[in-house]
C-alpha positions as CSV (number, residue, x, y, z in Angstrom):
1,M,29.9,-36.5,3.6
2,K,29.5,-33.3,2.1
3,S,33.2,-32.2,3.2
4,L,34.8,-35.4,2.3
5,R,33.1,-35.2,-1.1
6,A,34.2,-31.4,-1.4
7,R,37.7,-32.5,-0.7
8,F,37.7,-35.2,-3.0
9,I,36.3,-33.0,-5.8
10,A,39.3,-30.7,-4.9
11,I,41.9,-32.9,-5.3
12,I,40.8,-34.3,-8.6
13,L,40.7,-30.5,-10.0
14,T,44.0,-29.9,-8.7
15,A,45.5,-33.0,-10.1
16,I,43.9,-32.0,-13.5
17,L,45.3,-28.5,-13.6
18,A,48.9,-29.5,-12.4
19,A,49.1,-32.2,-15.6
20,S,47.8,-29.2,-17.6
21,L,50.6,-27.1,-17.1
22,I,53.1,-29.6,-17.3
23,S,51.6,-30.5,-20.8
24,C,52.0,-26.8,-21.6
25,A,55.5,-26.5,-20.5
26,A,56.9,-29.4,-22.2
27,T,54.9,-28.3,-25.5
28,V,56.7,-24.8,-25.5
29,S,60.2,-25.6,-23.9
30,G,60.8,-28.9,-25.4
31,P,63.6,-28.9,-27.9
32,G,61.9,-30.9,-30.7
33,K,63.6,-31.1,-33.9
34,E,61.6,-30.1,-37.0
35,S,58.2,-30.5,-35.1
36,L,56.4,-28.7,-37.3
37,Y,58.0,-29.0,-40.8
38,R,56.3,-32.4,-41.3
39,E,53.1,-33.1,-42.3
40,G,50.3,-33.8,-39.6
41,E,52.4,-32.8,-37.1
42,I,50.9,-29.2,-36.4
43,E,50.8,-27.5,-32.8
44,T,47.3,-26.1,-31.9
45,D,47.9,-24.8,-28.4
46,P,51.1,-22.9,-27.6
47,A,51.3,-20.7,-24.9
48,G,52.1,-17.5,-27.4
49,P,54.8,-16.1,-29.3
50,A,58.7,-16.5,-28.3
51,T,60.9,-13.7,-28.2
52,E,63.6,-13.6,-30.3
53,T,67.4,-13.6,-28.7
54,E,70.6,-12.2,-29.9
55,L,73.0,-14.7,-31.1
56,P,76.1,-14.7,-29.0
57,T,79.3,-13.7,-30.9
58,D,82.8,-15.4,-30.9
59,T,82.0,-16.9,-27.1
60,E,82.2,-20.0,-26.5
61,P,78.3,-21.9,-25.7
62,A,78.1,-22.9,-22.0
63,A,77.9,-26.2,-21.2
64,V,74.7,-28.0,-19.3
65,P,75.2,-30.9,-17.1
66,A,71.9,-32.5,-18.1
67,T,71.9,-35.5,-20.3
68,E,70.0,-35.6,-23.1
69,T,67.8,-38.7,-23.8
70,D,65.4,-39.7,-26.7
71,T,61.4,-39.8,-26.0
72,A,59.8,-43.3,-26.4
73,P,57.0,-42.9,-28.8
74,A,53.7,-43.1,-27.7
75,T,51.9,-46.5,-28.2
76,D,48.6,-47.0,-29.6
77,T,45.9,-48.1,-27.0
78,G,43.5,-49.8,-29.4
79,A,40.1,-48.7,-31.0
80,A,39.1,-45.2,-31.1
81,T,36.3,-44.1,-28.6
82,E,32.9,-42.8,-30.1
83,T,33.6,-39.2,-29.3
84,E,36.8,-39.3,-31.4
85,P,36.1,-37.1,-34.9
86,A,36.6,-39.2,-37.8
87,D,40.3,-38.4,-39.6
88,T,39.6,-35.7,-42.7
89,T,42.9,-35.6,-43.1
90,P,43.3,-35.3,-47.0
91,P,46.0,-37.9,-48.7
92,D,49.3,-36.8,-48.9
93,V,49.5,-36.4,-52.7
94,P,50.9,-33.7,-54.8
95,P,47.9,-31.3,-55.8
96,E,47.1,-30.7,-59.7
97,I,49.8,-27.8,-60.6
98,N,47.4,-24.7,-61.7
99,Y,50.7,-22.3,-61.7
100,D,53.4,-21.3,-64.1
101,V,56.2,-23.7,-63.2
102,N,58.9,-21.6,-65.2
103,A,57.8,-18.3,-63.5
104,H,60.9,-18.2,-61.6
105,L,63.3,-18.0,-64.5
106,G,62.6,-14.2,-65.0
107,S,63.1,-13.4,-61.3
108,N,66.0,-12.0,-59.4
109,T,64.5,-12.3,-56.2
110,V,65.4,-14.7,-53.5
111,L,63.2,-15.9,-50.8
112,I,65.3,-16.9,-47.4
113,D,63.2,-18.9,-44.6
114,A,64.7,-18.5,-41.4
115,G,63.3,-22.1,-39.7
116,H,61.3,-21.9,-37.2
117,G,60.7,-19.1,-34.5
118,Y,57.7,-17.3,-32.5
119,A,56.4,-20.2,-30.5
120,D,58.2,-22.9,-32.6
121,P,61.7,-22.3,-31.1
122,G,63.1,-25.5,-33.2
123,C,66.1,-27.5,-31.6
124,T,68.7,-26.9,-28.9
125,S,71.3,-28.7,-27.2
126,K,73.7,-29.1,-24.0
127,Y,76.4,-27.4,-26.5
128,L,74.3,-24.3,-27.2
129,G,73.9,-22.9,-23.6
130,G,70.5,-22.4,-23.9
131,V,70.3,-20.8,-27.6
132,Y,67.4,-22.2,-29.6
133,E,67.5,-23.2,-33.4
134,M,65.3,-19.9,-34.4
135,T,67.8,-17.6,-33.0
136,I,70.5,-19.1,-35.2
137,T,68.7,-19.3,-38.3
138,Y,67.4,-16.0,-38.1
139,D,71.2,-14.4,-37.5
140,M,72.3,-16.6,-40.8
141,A,69.3,-15.7,-42.8
142,C,70.0,-12.0,-41.9
143,L,73.7,-12.6,-43.1
144,L,72.7,-14.3,-46.2
145,R,70.1,-11.3,-47.3
146,D,73.0,-8.8,-46.7
147,E,75.4,-10.7,-48.7
148,L,73.0,-11.1,-51.5
149,N,71.8,-7.7,-51.4
150,K,75.6,-6.8,-52.1
151,R,75.7,-8.8,-54.9
152,G,72.4,-7.0,-56.7
153,Y,70.0,-9.9,-56.0
154,Q,66.7,-8.6,-54.5
155,T,65.8,-10.7,-51.1
156,V,62.5,-11.2,-49.1
157,M,62.6,-12.8,-45.5
158,L,59.8,-15.1,-44.9
159,R,60.5,-14.7,-41.0
160,D,61.4,-11.2,-40.2
161,G,61.5,-12.0,-36.5
162,E,58.8,-9.5,-35.5
163,S,55.4,-10.3,-37.3
164,F,53.6,-12.5,-39.8
165,P,50.1,-12.3,-41.7
166,N,47.4,-13.9,-39.8
167,E,46.0,-17.4,-40.7
168,G,42.7,-15.9,-42.0
169,E,44.7,-13.5,-44.2
170,I,46.7,-16.5,-45.7
171,A,44.0,-19.0,-46.4
172,S,41.6,-16.2,-47.8
173,R,44.0,-14.9,-50.1
174,A,45.4,-18.7,-51.1
175,R,41.8,-19.8,-52.3
176,A,40.9,-16.5,-53.8
177,L,43.9,-17.6,-56.2
178,G,42.9,-21.1,-56.6
179,M,45.3,-22.6,-54.4
180,T,45.1,-26.0,-52.6
181,V,44.5,-25.1,-49.0
182,K,45.0,-28.1,-46.4
183,E,42.5,-26.7,-44.0
184,N,43.5,-28.8,-40.8
185,N,46.6,-26.9,-41.4
186,I,45.5,-23.8,-40.9
187,N,45.2,-22.7,-37.1
188,E,45.1,-19.6,-34.9
189,N,48.0,-20.7,-33.1
190,Y,50.8,-17.7,-33.0
191,I,53.1,-19.9,-34.8
192,F,53.7,-19.3,-38.5
193,H,54.2,-22.8,-38.6
194,A,55.9,-24.4,-41.8
195,Y,52.7,-25.1,-43.6
196,E,51.2,-21.4,-43.5
197,R,54.5,-19.8,-44.3
198,T,54.9,-21.8,-47.3
199,L,51.5,-21.1,-48.3
200,W,52.4,-17.4,-47.7
201,A,55.4,-17.8,-49.9
202,D,53.5,-19.3,-52.6
203,V,50.7,-16.4,-52.2
204,M,53.5,-13.8,-52.9
205,N,55.0,-15.6,-55.6
206,R,51.7,-15.7,-57.5
207,D,52.2,-11.8,-57.3
208,T,56.1,-11.3,-57.8
209,P,57.6,-14.7,-58.7
210,F,60.6,-15.4,-56.8
211,A,63.9,-17.2,-58.1
212,L,64.0,-19.5,-55.6
213,M,63.7,-20.3,-51.8
214,I,65.9,-21.5,-49.3
215,S,64.8,-22.6,-45.7
216,L,68.0,-22.5,-43.0
217,H,67.9,-24.9,-40.3
218,V,70.0,-26.8,-37.6
219,N,70.1,-30.3,-37.3
220,S,69.8,-32.3,-34.0
221,L,70.7,-36.2,-33.4
222,P,70.9,-36.8,-29.5
223,S,71.6,-40.4,-30.3
224,A,74.7,-40.1,-32.0
225,E,76.6,-37.0,-31.1
226,E,79.5,-37.9,-33.1
227,V,77.5,-37.1,-36.5
228,R,78.3,-33.7,-38.0
229,G,78.1,-31.6,-41.2
230,T,75.5,-30.3,-43.7
231,E,72.1,-32.0,-44.8
232,I,70.3,-30.3,-48.2
233,Y,66.8,-31.7,-49.0
234,H,64.5,-31.2,-51.7
235,C,61.5,-32.6,-53.5
236,V,61.6,-34.8,-56.3
237,D,58.3,-34.9,-57.7
238,N,56.6,-31.2,-57.3
239,G,56.4,-28.6,-60.1
240,C,59.7,-27.3,-59.5
241,A,61.8,-30.5,-59.0
242,A,64.4,-30.3,-61.6
243,P,65.2,-26.7,-60.5
244,S,65.3,-27.5,-57.1
245,E,67.4,-30.5,-57.8
246,L,70.2,-28.4,-59.4
247,L,70.1,-25.8,-56.9
248,A,70.7,-28.7,-54.1
249,T,73.0,-30.1,-56.1
250,I,75.4,-26.8,-56.4
251,I,74.9,-26.5,-52.9
252,E,76.1,-29.6,-52.0
253,E,79.5,-29.5,-54.2
254,H,80.3,-25.9,-52.8
255,V,80.0,-26.7,-49.2
256,R,81.9,-30.1,-49.5
257,S,84.5,-28.2,-51.8
258,D,85.1,-24.7,-49.2
259,F,84.8,-26.9,-45.8
260,G,85.5,-30.6,-46.4
261,V,82.7,-31.8,-44.4
262,R,80.5,-34.8,-44.3
263,V,77.4,-33.4,-46.8
264,R,74.5,-35.3,-47.4
265,R,72.1,-34.3,-49.9
266,D,68.4,-36.0,-49.9
267,G,65.7,-35.7,-52.8
268,T,62.6,-37.2,-51.4
269,V,59.6,-38.2,-53.1
270,W,56.4,-36.1,-52.0
271,S,55.2,-38.0,-49.2
272,D,58.3,-38.0,-47.4
273,S,59.3,-34.4,-48.1
274,Y,59.7,-31.5,-45.5
275,I,56.6,-28.9,-45.9
276,V,58.9,-26.0,-47.5
277,T,60.1,-28.5,-50.1
278,K,57.0,-29.8,-51.6
279,W,54.5,-27.1,-51.1
280,T,56.4,-24.3,-52.8
281,E,55.7,-22.9,-56.1
282,M,59.5,-21.8,-56.8
283,P,62.4,-24.0,-56.7
284,S,63.3,-24.5,-53.3
285,V,65.9,-26.3,-50.8
286,L,66.0,-27.2,-46.9
287,V,69.3,-26.6,-45.4
288,E,70.7,-28.3,-42.0
289,M,73.8,-26.3,-42.0
290,A,75.3,-28.1,-39.0
291,Y,74.5,-30.3,-35.9
292,S,73.6,-28.7,-33.0
293,T,74.3,-32.0,-31.1
294,N,77.9,-32.3,-32.3
295,P,80.4,-30.5,-30.1
296,D,82.4,-29.3,-32.7
297,D,79.6,-28.2,-35.2
298,A,77.9,-26.4,-32.4
299,K,81.1,-24.4,-31.5
300,L,81.1,-23.3,-35.2
301,L,77.5,-21.9,-35.0
302,F,79.0,-19.4,-32.7
303,D,82.1,-18.6,-34.4
304,E,81.4,-15.6,-36.6
305,E,84.3,-16.1,-39.2
306,W,82.4,-19.6,-40.0
307,R,79.1,-18.0,-40.2
308,K,80.4,-15.3,-42.7
309,E,82.2,-18.3,-44.9
310,Y,79.2,-20.4,-44.9
311,V,77.0,-17.7,-46.0
312,D,79.4,-16.5,-48.6
313,T,79.2,-20.2,-49.5
314,L,75.7,-20.2,-49.9
315,A,75.8,-17.0,-51.9
316,D,78.3,-18.4,-54.4
317,S,76.0,-21.3,-54.6
318,I,72.9,-19.5,-55.9
319,D,75.1,-17.1,-58.1
320,E,76.2,-20.7,-60.1
321,Y,72.4,-21.6,-59.8
322,M,71.4,-18.6,-61.4
323,S,73.9,-19.0,-64.1
324,K,72.8,-22.5,-65.1
325,R,68.9,-22.6,-64.5
326,G,68.2,-22.0,-68.2
């Protein structure tokens, strides 16, 4: 009897361990798009920091035969159990503005956010040959930094590809400055996710104001591979809504003029905005440069000449914005 019971317990424990490993693998390697850039979707238990890899230059991305499919959303199973903690997430509304919304006007420093990174790889597709969004955005951010420096701007990289401040330092510095801190979104998880990096951007901005922040990303739409082009997002109801809209509009016009591609600008209300466009205390935009899931766009992401031209277009847009910001 004891032998049967021990064998049964061993089988149960093995099954639980296997399920746990499968879950972890899906979390770390899955190509979810913007999974950490929308509110309420903060990852809390990744396997650890991911390593940045070098972006191939002037090479054709290898095709991967696997077919991408959309994952069905989880279904609601009913009422919460007695052990489920109460929802303490504060309502998603703009915080009280307790900072100088015009501080950016005297600044010549551009903050560049290379989207995703570390344990959050961002999206990929069968057209990228195993390369993830975080590698592409970091490459483009470095190119933009170098171009802006040539034009006389000061630049700061929000993600340098190597290290980032710990969560405790970010939160304590923010509280000391009287800033709103969403405690549920501060986690020791080796990610430096969108909320933490945006809060850190605001902390730095209080010390030395930034002229603007630009967050670079790669888009993904596996269910409609024919969709391509650039999308630009900005928040319409935070403290820097007007200059953010001006910057987004100028980028929209330049990209459309220089590349002749579909360009969509989306000004979103607070509750629908990306974290990096609504929580920032300086003018900010999020630029989805191209679609990883479109074969033509994916080729461009590996084209050195296109990358340089796209960065020049962004720099030209910033030049025009700086001349018109007031």
